[in-house]
C-alpha positions as CSV (number, residue, x, y, z in Angstrom):
1,M,-25.8,-7.7,-15.6
2,Q,-25.8,-4.4,-13.8
3,A,-24.1,-1.3,-15.3
4,P,-20.3,-1.9,-15.5
5,R,-19.3,1.4,-13.8
6,E,-21.6,0.6,-10.8
7,L,-20.4,-3.0,-10.5
8,L,-16.7,-2.1,-10.7
9,R,-17.1,0.5,-8.0
10,Q,-18.9,-2.0,-5.8
11,L,-16.0,-4.4,-6.2
12,F,-13.5,-1.8,-5.1
13,D,-15.7,-0.7,-2.1
14,A,-16.0,-4.4,-1.1
15,A,-12.3,-4.9,-1.2
16,V,-11.8,-1.8,1.1
17,A,-14.5,-2.8,3.5
18,A,-13.0,-6.3,4.0
19,A,-10.0,-4.7,5.6
20,A,-11.9,-2.2,7.9
21,P,-10.2,-2.2,11.3
22,D,-13.6,-2.3,13.1
23,K,-14.2,-5.7,11.4
24,C,-10.7,-7.2,11.7
25,I,-9.4,-6.1,15.2
26,P,-11.8,-7.6,17.8
27,Q,-11.1,-11.3,17.1
28,Y,-7.4,-10.8,17.5
29,L,-7.3,-8.9,20.8
30,P,-5.4,-10.7,23.6
31,E,-6.4,-11.4,27.2
32,P,-5.6,-8.5,29.5
33,P,-2.1,-8.7,30.9
34,T,-1.3,-8.8,34.6
35,G,0.6,-5.6,34.1
36,R,0.0,-2.6,31.8
37,L,-1.3,-2.5,28.2
38,I,0.6,0.0,26.1
39,V,-0.8,0.6,22.6
40,I,1.5,1.9,19.9
41,G,1.4,1.9,16.1
42,A,2.0,3.5,12.8
43,G,0.4,3.5,9.4
44,K,-2.6,4.8,7.4
45,A,-4.9,2.5,9.3
46,S,-3.3,2.9,12.7
47,A,-5.8,5.5,14.1
48,A,-8.8,3.4,13.0
49,M,-7.1,0.4,14.5
50,A,-6.6,2.2,17.8
51,R,-10.2,3.2,17.9
52,A,-11.3,-0.4,17.3
53,V,-9.1,-1.5,20.2
54,E,-10.6,1.2,22.5
55,K,-14.1,0.1,21.6
56,N,-13.4,-3.5,22.4
57,W,-11.1,-3.2,25.5
58,A,-12.8,-2.6,28.8
59,A,-9.6,-2.8,30.9
60,E,-7.1,0.0,31.4
61,L,-4.8,1.0,28.5
62,S,-2.8,4.0,27.2
63,G,-0.8,4.6,24.1
64,L,0.2,6.6,21.0
65,V,0.0,6.0,17.3
66,V,1.0,8.0,14.3
67,T,-1.0,8.2,11.0
68,R,-1.1,10.2,7.8
69,Y,-2.4,13.8,7.8
70,G,-6.2,13.6,7.4
71,Y,-6.4,10.0,8.7
72,A,-6.9,10.7,12.4
73,V,-10.1,9.5,14.2
74,P,-11.2,10.4,17.7
75,C,-9.8,8.3,20.5
76,E,-10.2,8.8,24.2
77,R,-7.2,6.9,25.7
78,I,-4.8,6.6,22.8
79,E,-3.1,9.7,21.5
80,I,-3.3,10.1,17.7
81,I,-0.5,12.0,16.0
82,E,-0.6,12.9,12.3
83,A,2.5,13.1,10.1
84,A,3.5,13.2,6.4
85,H,3.4,10.5,3.8
86,P,5.1,9.4,1.5
87,V,8.0,11.7,2.4
88,P,8.6,11.9,6.1
89,D,8.5,15.1,8.1
90,A,9.4,16.4,11.6
91,A,6.1,15.4,13.1
92,G,6.8,11.7,12.2
93,L,10.3,12.0,13.7
94,Q,8.9,13.4,16.9
95,A,6.2,10.7,17.1
96,A,8.9,8.0,16.7
97,Q,11.0,9.5,19.5
98,R,8.0,9.7,21.8
99,M,7.0,6.1,21.0
100,L,10.4,4.8,22.0
101,E,10.2,6.8,25.2
102,R,6.7,5.4,25.9
103,V,8.1,1.8,25.9
104,Q,11.1,2.4,28.1
105,G,11.2,0.7,31.5
106,L,8.5,-1.9,30.9
107,S,8.3,-5.1,33.0
108,P,7.7,-8.8,31.9
109,D,4.1,-8.4,33.1
110,D,3.4,-5.6,30.6
111,L,2.0,-6.1,27.1
112,V,2.7,-3.8,24.2
113,L,0.0,-4.0,21.5
114,C,1.5,-2.7,18.3
115,L,-0.8,-1.7,15.4
116,I,1.0,-1.6,12.1
117,S,-0.3,-0.9,8.6
118,G,1.0,0.4,5.3
119,G,2.5,3.8,5.3
120,G,4.3,3.3,8.6
121,S,7.8,3.5,6.9
122,A,7.4,7.2,6.2
123,L,5.2,8.0,9.2
124,L,7.6,6.4,11.8
125,S,10.8,8.0,10.7
126,L,13.6,8.3,13.1
127,P,17.1,8.6,11.6
128,L,20.1,6.7,13.0
129,A,22.6,8.7,14.9
130,G,24.7,10.6,12.4
131,L,21.9,11.1,9.9
132,T,19.4,13.9,9.6
133,L,15.7,14.1,8.6
134,G,16.9,15.7,5.4
135,D,19.1,12.7,4.6
136,K,16.1,10.4,5.1
137,Q,13.9,12.7,3.0
138,N,16.4,12.8,0.1
139,V,16.8,9.0,0.1
140,N,13.0,8.5,0.3
141,R,12.3,10.8,-2.7
142,A,15.0,9.0,-4.7
143,L,13.6,5.6,-3.9
144,L,10.1,6.7,-4.9
145,K,11.3,7.8,-8.3
146,S,13.6,4.9,-9.0
147,G,11.2,2.2,-9.8
148,A,12.3,0.2,-6.7
149,S,9.9,-2.4,-5.4
150,I,8.4,-1.9,-1.9
151,S,10.6,-4.7,-0.6
152,E,13.7,-2.9,-1.9
153,M,12.7,0.5,-0.6
154,N,12.0,-0.9,2.8
155,C,15.3,-2.8,3.0
156,V,17.1,0.5,2.5
157,R,14.8,2.3,5.0
158,R,15.4,-0.3,7.7
159,H,19.1,0.2,7.6
160,L,18.9,4.0,8.1
161,S,16.3,3.9,10.9
162,A,16.6,3.9,14.7
163,I,13.1,2.4,15.2
164,K,12.4,0.0,12.2
165,G,13.9,-3.4,11.4
166,G,13.0,-4.9,14.8
167,R,14.4,-2.0,16.9
168,L,11.0,-1.0,18.3
169,A,10.3,-4.5,19.6
170,A,13.8,-4.6,21.1
171,A,13.1,-1.4,22.9
172,C,10.0,-2.9,24.5
173,Y,12.0,-5.9,26.1
174,P,11.3,-7.5,28.5
175,A,7.6,-6.8,28.0
176,R,5.6,-9.0,25.7
177,V,4.9,-7.5,22.2
178,L,1.9,-8.5,20.1
179,T,1.8,-6.8,16.6
180,L,-1.4,-6.8,14.6
181,L,-0.7,-6.2,10.9
182,I,-2.8,-5.0,8.0
183,S,-0.7,-6.0,5.1
184,D,-0.1,-3.7,2.1
185,V,2.9,-5.6,0.6
186,P,3.2,-8.5,-1.9
187,G,3.8,-11.7,0.0
188,D,2.6,-10.3,3.4
189,N,6.1,-10.5,4.8
190,P,6.0,-8.7,8.3
191,I,9.5,-7.2,7.7
192,D,8.2,-5.3,4.7
193,I,5.0,-3.9,6.3
194,A,6.1,-0.4,7.5
195,S,9.6,-1.7,7.3
196,G,9.1,-4.2,10.2
197,P,9.5,-2.1,13.4
198,T,8.8,-5.2,15.5
199,S,10.1,-7.9,13.2
200,A,13.6,-9.5,13.0
201,D,15.4,-8.4,9.8
202,P,17.5,-11.0,7.8
203,T,18.7,-8.4,5.3
204,T,21.9,-6.4,5.7
205,C,23.6,-3.1,5.0
206,A,25.3,-4.8,2.0
207,D,21.8,-5.7,0.6
208,A,20.8,-2.0,0.9
209,L,23.9,-0.8,-0.8
210,E,23.3,-3.3,-3.7
211,I,19.8,-2.0,-4.1
212,V,20.8,1.7,-4.3
213,K,23.6,0.8,-6.7
214,R,21.3,-1.2,-9.0
215,R,18.7,1.5,-8.9
216,G,21.2,4.3,-9.7
217,I,20.4,6.2,-6.5
218,E,22.9,8.9,-5.4
219,L,23.3,8.7,-1.6
220,P,24.1,11.6,0.7
221,P,27.7,11.1,2.1
222,A,26.4,10.4,5.7
223,V,24.0,7.7,4.5
224,R,26.8,6.0,2.5
225,R,29.0,6.0,5.5
226,I,26.3,4.4,7.7
227,L,25.7,1.6,5.2
228,E,29.4,1.0,4.2
229,S,30.5,0.8,7.9
230,G,27.7,-1.5,8.9
231,Q,26.4,0.9,11.6
232,G,23.0,0.6,10.1
233,E,22.6,-3.2,10.9
234,S,19.1,-4.0,12.1
235,V,17.9,-6.5,14.7
236,K,18.5,-10.0,13.4
237,P,16.6,-13.3,13.7
238,G,17.5,-15.0,17.0
239,D,18.0,-11.8,18.9
240,P,16.9,-12.6,22.5
241,R,15.1,-9.2,22.8
242,L,12.6,-10.4,20.3
243,A,11.9,-13.7,22.0
244,R,8.6,-12.4,23.4
245,A,7.4,-10.7,20.2
246,T,4.7,-12.2,18.1
247,T,2.8,-11.0,15.0
248,R,-0.7,-11.6,13.6
249,L,-1.9,-10.8,10.1
250,I,-5.4,-9.5,10.5
251,A,-6.1,-8.2,7.0
252,T,-4.4,-9.0,3.7
253,P,-4.8,-8.2,-0.1
254,Q,-6.0,-11.7,-0.7
255,M,-8.9,-11.2,1.7
256,A,-9.8,-8.0,-0.2
257,L,-9.8,-9.9,-3.5
258,E,-12.0,-12.7,-2.1
259,A,-14.5,-10.1,-0.8
260,A,-14.7,-8.5,-4.3
261,A,-15.1,-11.9,-5.9
262,A,-18.1,-12.7,-3.7
263,V,-19.8,-9.4,-4.8
264,A,-19.1,-10.2,-8.4
265,A,-20.5,-13.7,-8.0
266,A,-23.7,-12.3,-6.4
267,A,-24.1,-10.1,-9.5
268,G,-23.8,-13.1,-11.7
269,V,-20.3,-12.4,-12.9
270,P,-17.6,-15.1,-12.4
271,A,-14.3,-13.8,-10.9
272,V,-10.9,-14.9,-11.9
273,L,-8.2,-14.2,-9.2
274,L,-4.9,-13.6,-10.9
275,G,-2.9,-13.1,-7.7
276,D,-2.6,-10.7,-4.7
277,S,1.1,-9.9,-5.1
278,L,1.7,-8.7,-8.7
279,E,4.7,-6.5,-9.1
280,G,6.7,-4.8,-11.9
281,E,6.5,-1.5,-13.8
282,A,2.9,-0.4,-13.9
283,C,2.8,0.3,-17.6
284,E,4.2,-3.2,-18.3
285,V,1.7,-4.9,-16.1
286,G,-1.0,-2.9,-17.9
287,K,0.1,-4.3,-21.2
288,V,0.1,-7.9,-19.9
289,M,-3.4,-7.5,-18.4
290,A,-4.6,-6.1,-21.7
291,G,-3.3,-9.3,-23.4
292,I,-5.2,-11.5,-20.9
293,A,-8.4,-9.5,-21.3
294,R,-8.2,-9.9,-25.1
295,A,-7.7,-13.6,-24.6
296,V,-10.9,-13.8,-22.6
297,A,-12.8,-11.8,-25.3
298,Q,-11.4,-13.7,-28.3
299,H,-10.8,-17.2,-27.0
300,G,-12.6,-17.6,-23.7
301,H,-9.4,-18.2,-21.8
302,P,-8.7,-18.3,-18.9
303,H,-12.5,-17.8,-18.6
304,A,-15.3,-17.1,-21.0
305,A,-17.0,-13.7,-21.0
306,P,-18.6,-12.3,-19.0
307,C,-16.1,-12.4,-16.2
308,V,-14.0,-10.1,-14.1
309,L,-10.2,-10.4,-13.7
310,L,-9.1,-9.4,-10.1
311,S,-5.6,-8.8,-9.0
312,G,-3.7,-7.0,-6.2
313,G,-0.1,-6.3,-5.3
314,E,2.1,-3.2,-5.8
315,T,3.5,-2.1,-9.1
316,T,6.2,0.5,-9.5
317,V,6.7,3.6,-11.6
318,T,10.0,4.8,-12.8
319,V,9.3,8.6,-13.1
320,R,10.5,10.2,-16.3
321,G,7.8,12.8,-16.8
322,S,6.5,15.8,-14.9
323,G,2.8,14.9,-14.8
324,S,0.5,14.1,-11.8
325,G,0.4,10.3,-11.5
326,G,0.4,7.2,-9.3
327,R,1.0,3.5,-10.0
328,N,-2.7,2.7,-10.3
329,V,-3.6,5.4,-12.9
330,E,-0.3,4.6,-14.7
331,F,-1.4,0.9,-14.9
332,L,-4.9,1.9,-16.1
333,L,-3.7,4.3,-18.7
334,A,-1.2,1.7,-20.1
335,L,-4.1,-0.8,-20.1
336,G,-6.3,1.6,-22.1
337,V,-3.6,2.3,-24.6
338,A,-3.0,-1.4,-25.2
339,L,-6.7,-2.2,-25.5
340,D,-7.1,0.6,-28.0
341,G,-10.9,1.1,-27.3
342,H,-11.8,-2.6,-27.3
343,A,-15.5,-2.9,-27.0
344,G,-17.0,-4.4,-23.8
345,I,-13.9,-4.1,-21.6
346,W,-14.0,-1.9,-18.6
347,A,-11.6,-1.6,-15.6
348,I,-11.0,0.0,-12.3
349,A,-7.7,0.4,-10.4
350,G,-7.1,2.0,-7.1
351,D,-5.1,2.1,-3.9
352,T,-7.3,0.8,-1.0
353,D,-6.0,3.6,1.2
354,G,-7.6,6.2,-1.0
355,V,-4.4,7.8,-2.2
356,D,-2.7,6.8,-5.4
357,G,0.8,8.4,-5.5
358,A,0.7,11.8,-3.8
359,E,-2.8,12.7,-5.0
360,E,-6.0,12.6,-3.0
361,R,-7.5,10.2,-5.5
362,A,-7.7,6.4,-5.1
363,G,-7.4,5.7,-8.8
364,A,-9.7,5.8,-11.8
365,L,-12.1,4.0,-14.1
366,L,-11.4,2.9,-17.7
367,T,-14.3,2.5,-20.2
368,P,-14.4,1.3,-23.8
369,D,-14.7,4.9,-25.0
370,T,-12.0,6.4,-22.8
371,L,-9.6,7.0,-25.6
372,T,-12.3,8.5,-27.9
373,R,-13.3,10.9,-25.2
374,A,-9.7,11.9,-24.5
375,F,-9.0,12.7,-28.1
376,A,-12.2,14.7,-28.3
377,L,-10.7,16.9,-25.5
378,G,-7.4,17.2,-27.4
379,I,-5.6,14.8,-25.0
380,N,-3.3,12.1,-26.5
381,P,-3.2,9.1,-24.2
382,K,0.3,8.0,-25.2
383,D,1.6,11.5,-24.4
384,S,-0.1,11.4,-21.0
385,L,1.5,8.0,-20.3
386,A,5.0,9.2,-21.3
387,N,4.6,12.2,-19.0
388,N,3.4,10.0,-16.1
389,D,0.2,12.1,-16.0
390,G,-2.4,9.5,-15.2
391,H,-4.2,11.6,-12.7
392,G,-4.3,14.6,-15.1
393,F,-5.7,12.3,-17.8
394,F,-8.5,10.7,-15.9
395,T,-9.4,13.9,-14.0
396,A,-10.0,15.6,-17.4
397,L,-12.4,12.8,-18.3
398,D,-14.1,12.9,-14.9
399,D,-13.2,9.3,-14.3
400,S,-11.2,9.6,-11.1
401,V,-12.2,7.4,-8.2
402,V,-12.2,9.6,-5.0
403,T,-13.0,8.0,-1.7
404,G,-11.3,10.2,0.9
405,P,-9.4,8.5,3.7
406,T,-10.5,4.9,3.8
407,L,-8.7,4.3,7.1
408,T,-7.2,1.0,5.9
409,N,-4.6,-0.2,3.4
410,V,-4.3,-3.6,1.7
411,N,-2.5,-2.3,-1.3
412,D,-3.7,-1.9,-4.9
413,F,-6.9,-3.3,-6.3
414,R,-7.5,-4.0,-10.0
415,A,-10.6,-5.3,-11.7
416,I,-11.0,-5.8,-15.4
417,L,-14.6,-6.5,-16.5
418,I,-15.0,-8.3,-19.8
419,T,-18.6,-8.3,-20.9
420,Q,-20.3,-10.5,-23.5
421,E,-20.1,-7.5,-25.9
422,A,-16.3,-7.8,-25.9
423,A,-16.6,-11.1,-27.9
424,K,-18.5,-9.4,-30.7
425,G,-15.6,-7.4,-32.1
426,P,-12.1,-6.2,-31.2
427,T,-12.7,-2.4,-31.1
428,T,-15.5,0.2,-30.9
429,K,-16.4,1.8,-34.2
430,D,-15.3,5.3,-33.3
431,A,-12.1,4.5,-31.3
432,P,-9.2,6.4,-32.9
433,T,-5.9,4.7,-33.6
434,T,-3.4,5.6,-30.9
């Protein structure tokens, strides 16, 4: 078997490559309409998706998409705007306003091609009348720290937005709307991908209020008024303005896992897919995964070593510390603490968009001697975990995974490699007790 570090990085890279827009877009492009083609979109992959459309579309087109700062790529006919993520800024607001203006006055002969990927919720931020950008920013920050799931966060966002929750597609009517989606959410529900700007929304303002209450989020007065009055209701299923809107999933977390599994198999390592939609607190998922890895090492279940456990989805982090972290490094640090230096068990965890949390790092690598090396540097892993300082921890060990902008986003990728060495004994000789 090849070196564990090298193999794990190859698995991560294969997962990212499987969702590359240049690979996924061409087969889903429609026939040219009798009218105009207008391209719009939002998300971390939207600029790369726009470029793929341009490369494969000979007829006339025009458009505008918004992506994260640093994620723009050159396009000739589609304007690319950059904005902030994960907390929205004025650039995203202005892009959303211009996008709505771009789709006004269309005819039934026109086609709107909407390119949506993860990150679009923050990038396409247009507050409802009566709300300010500051209101949206405050709610977004509170949601990110609360431990809310992506589905919960997007439910709240949809009911404070003038463009999400089906409103963008409604604005395009009577033109036909085709939305191509790169999914970054557990379950691949279109309404949760970038908060569903072109999808009908079955959730309500009451649902949003229940979420903020359960998560202990303090709402700005104007936001509470919008939700309590029902003024934030989104476009519902059956609305005639969405009758000509369709969606296509072109890349998903499951596709990424299957691509990684093929690379592992080619290297002679069986892959066990544990699911593409795992959720929950990152540190708790880390503990559970440690238990499964130990079961492989000690009992050969659910598969004998050597093997690699693959999973995707989106965990959450309830922020209590002041460190530099993200959900992937939080998971990985919790996994390492639970494994306590178990011999022969290695892991990688990263966000396929190249950014874990707010840091320009995709994630990190965990080795059997991670804890030993940390203690040698005077770093206590449990203290780092309590302080939500996963990035600080792995950066100090030079084990961060840095990719730069990947120009796609199919959520988190986790791989735990259990080698034959893991079955020889529970822990390495020099691993300190944590």
